[in-house]
C-alpha positions in Angstrom: 19.4 -18.3 20.3 19.9 -15.3 22.6 16.9 -13.1 21.8 16.5 -9.5 23.0 12.9 -8.2 23.3 12.0 -4.6 23.5 9.1 -2.2 22.4 8.0 1.4 22.6 4.7 0.8 24.5 6.5 0.2 27.7 7.6 -2.7 29.9 4.1 -3.3 31.2 2.4 -3.5 27.8 0.3 -6.6 26.9 2.1 -6.9 23.6 5.5 -7.5 25.1 4.1 -10.0 27.6 2.5 -11.9 24.6 5.9 -11.9 23.0 7.7 -13.1 26.1 5.2 -15.9 26.6 5.6 -17.0 23.0 9.4 -17.1 22.8 10.0 -18.6 26.2 7.4 -21.4 25.4 9.4 -22.6 22.4 11.0 -26.0 23.3 13.0 -28.6 21.5 12.0 -32.3 21.3 13.4 -32.9 24.8 11.4 -30.1 26.3 14.4 -27.8 26.7 14.0 -24.1 26.0 15.2 -23.1 22.5 16.0 -19.5 23.3 17.5 -17.4 26.0 15.3 -14.3 26.4 16.4 -10.9 27.7 13.8 -8.2 28.0 14.9 -4.5 28.1 12.1 -2.1 27.5 11.1 1.5 28.3 9.7 2.1 31.7 6.9 4.3 30.2 5.3 4.5 26.8 7.6 6.0 24.2 5.4 5.7 21.1 6.4 8.0 18.2 10.0 8.6 19.3 11.4 7.2 16.1 15.2 6.7 16.4 15.6 9.1 19.3 18.3 8.4 21.9 19.2 9.8 25.3 22.1 12.3 25.1 23.8 14.6 27.7 22.0 12.9 30.6 21.9 9.3 31.9 19.4 6.7 30.9 18.5 4.8 34.1 18.3 1.0 34.1 16.3 -1.0 36.7 16.4 -4.7 37.2 12.9 -6.1 37.6 13.7 -9.8 37.6 15.8 -12.4 36.0 16.7 -11.2 32.5 14.1 -8.4 32.7 14.9 -4.7 32.9 13.2 -1.4 32.5 14.9 1.7 31.0 14.1 5.4 31.5 15.2 6.0 27.9 14.0 5.3 24.4 13.7 2.0 22.5 17.0 2.7 20.8 18.6 3.3 24.2 17.3 -0.2 25.2 19.1 -1.8 22.3 22.4 -0.1 23.0 22.3 -0.6 26.8 21.3 -4.2 26.5 24.4 -5.0 24.4 26.9 -2.9 26.2 25.8 -3.0 29.9 24.0 -6.3 30.3 25.0 -8.9 27.6 28.4 -7.3 26.8 28.0 -8.9 23.4 25.5 -8.9 20.6 22.3 -10.9 20.8 21.5 -13.3 18.0 18.2 -11.6 17.3 16.2 -8.5 18.4 12.4 -8.5 18.3 10.6 -5.2 19.0 6.9 -5.3 19.8 4.2 -6.4 19.7 3.1 -2.8 19.1 -0.4 -1.6 19.8 -1.5 -0.3 16.4 0.0 -0.5 12.9 3.4 0.5 11.7 2.7 0.6 8.0 4.2 2.6 5.3 5.3 6.1 6.5 4.5 5.0 10.1 7.9 3.3 10.0 9.7 6.7 10.1 7.9 7.8 13.3 7.8 4.4 15.1 9.8 3.8 18.2 9.1 0.1 17.6 10.8 0.3 14.2 13.5 2.6 15.6 14.6 -0.2 18.0 14.8 -2.7 15.1 16.6 -0.2 13.0 19.2 0.3 15.7 19.8 -3.4 16.0 20.2 -3.7 12.3 22.7 -0.8 12.3 24.7 -2.9 14.8 24.6 -5.9 12.5 22.0 -7.8 14.5 19.1 -9.5 12.8 16.0 -7.6 13.8 12.2 -7.9 13.6 9.6 -5.2 14.3 6.1 -6.7 15.0 2.8 -4.7 15.2 -0.8 -5.6 15.7 -2.5 -3.4 13.1 -5.7 -2.5 15.0 -6.9 0.1 17.4 -9.1 -1.3 20.2 -8.9 -1.8 23.9 -8.5 -5.6 23.9 -6.2 -6.6 21.1 -5.8 -10.3 20.3 -2.2 -11.2 19.7 -2.6 -15.0 19.3 -2.6 -15.0 15.5 0.6 -13.0 15.3 2.4 -14.9 18.1 1.4 -18.2 16.5 2.9 -17.1 13.2 6.1 -16.0 14.9 6.5 -19.2 16.8 6.0 -21.3 13.7 8.2 -19.2 11.4 11.0 -17.7 13.5 13.8 -19.6 11.8 12.4 -18.8 8.3 12.2 -15.1 9.2 15.8 -15.2 10.4 16.7 -16.6 6.9 14.9 -13.8 5.2 16.9 -11.1 7.1 19.6 -9.2 5.2 22.3 -7.0 6.6 21.5 -3.3 6.8 17.8 -4.0 7.0 15.1 -5.1 9.4 11.9 -7.2 8.9 8.7 -5.3 9.6 5.6 -7.4 10.4 2.1 -6.2 10.7 -0.8 -8.5 11.4 -4.5 -8.3 12.4 -5.9 -8.6 15.9 -7.2 -12.2 15.9 -7.1 -15.5 17.8 -6.9 -17.3 14.5 -3.9 -19.5 14.1 -4.4 -19.9 10.3 -3.2 -16.5 9.1 -1.5 -16.2 5.7 1.5 -13.9 5.3 2.4 -11.9 2.2 5.7 -10.3 1.2 5.0 -6.6 0.7 6.6 -3.1 0.3 5.8 -0.2 2.6 3.0 2.0 1.3 2.8 5.7 1.4 0.6 7.6 3.7 0.4 11.4 4.2 -0.9 12.5 7.6 -3.1 15.5 8.0 -1.8 17.2 11.1 -4.3 18.9 13.5 -3.4 21.0 16.5 -5.5 22.1 19.5 -3.9 24.9 21.4 -4.7 26.4 24.8 -3.2 29.3 26.7 -2.2 28.3 30.2 -2.1 30.5 33.3 1.7 29.9 33.4 2.2 31.9 30.3 2.8 28.9 28.0 0.6 27.9 25.1 -0.1 24.2 25.2 -0.3 22.5 21.8 -1.8 19.0 21.4 -1.3 17.1 18.2 -4.6 15.3 17.4 -5.6 12.9 14.7 -6.6 14.7 11.5 -6.8 11.7 9.2 -4.5 10.4 6.5 -4.2 9.9 2.8 -2.9 6.7 1.4 -1.4 5.9 -2.0 -3.2 2.8 -3.3 -0.9 0.0 -4.3 -1.9 -3.7 -4.5 1.4 -4.9 -3.1 1.7 -2.4 -0.3 1.5 -3.3 3.4 -1.6 -1.2 3.7 -3.5 -3.2 1.1 -2.4 -6.6 2.5 -3.5 -5.7 6.0 -6.9 -4.6 4.7 -7.3 -8.1 3.4 -6.9 -9.6 6.8 -3.4 -11.0 6.1 0.0 -10.6 7.7 2.1 -8.1 5.8 5.9 -8.6 5.9 8.5 -6.2 4.4 12.2 -5.9 4.5 13.1 -2.3 5.3 16.5 -0.7 4.5 18.1 1.2 7.4 20.4 3.6 5.5 19.1 6.8 3.9 19.0 6.9 0.2 19.6 10.0 -2.0 19.2 10.9 -5.6 22.6 11.3 -7.2 22.7 13.9 -10.0 26.3 14.7 -11.0 25.0 17.0 -13.7 23.8 19.5 -11.1 27.3 20.2 -9.8 27.9 22.7 -12.5 24.9 24.8 -11.4 26.4 25.9 -8.1 28.0 29.4 -7.9 31.2 29.8 -6.0 
């Protein structure tokens, strides 16, 4: 398969290197590589950019090596540019990650990692977003990469059009992780700001962690991750709305 790798943590992140090593190491019985790998990732960290894309100015692409590029733009830009400017066709699969930290529940809305996977799915490309659901300096990706290597074909079979697969797993070296099919949970963030007046006349506002509230649900990705398991969910890419025809008569013209 032709596999495009990207992320939102940047081209130099440990997570994407772990992903590159895993996919390129997959061989057939004759020792031949199973996959052609192209890497196009942001040149700097772009966490939390969701589905943002670069408009009204150019996104700059830099070749770093064979099939490896950095992009000044967003993760979504990376998907678009890889297809139109490098491959000139659709890849067979997009994998975005491995993200530093979880993308669970409502995180999916904000995540640049998931934004890249969503863009791929909108283009009709099977897509997987992968996140290591832990916050620490030295994340262990081996458990997740081992699972991906052993189950990549199965995951491709689970993919459905207009969706992407969202995977979250623990930071561990264990190769014996169990995976559970889940649904995204709900989490409400408590926003907190620290503001400072600068000598230049601007007020500088820093969004800081203020905690979060989660809706408990035994089948949610939050709960499954808390049990030390891999959480997998199939996320729809198109917005949904509540259709209430009876409300039409209430409008005044």
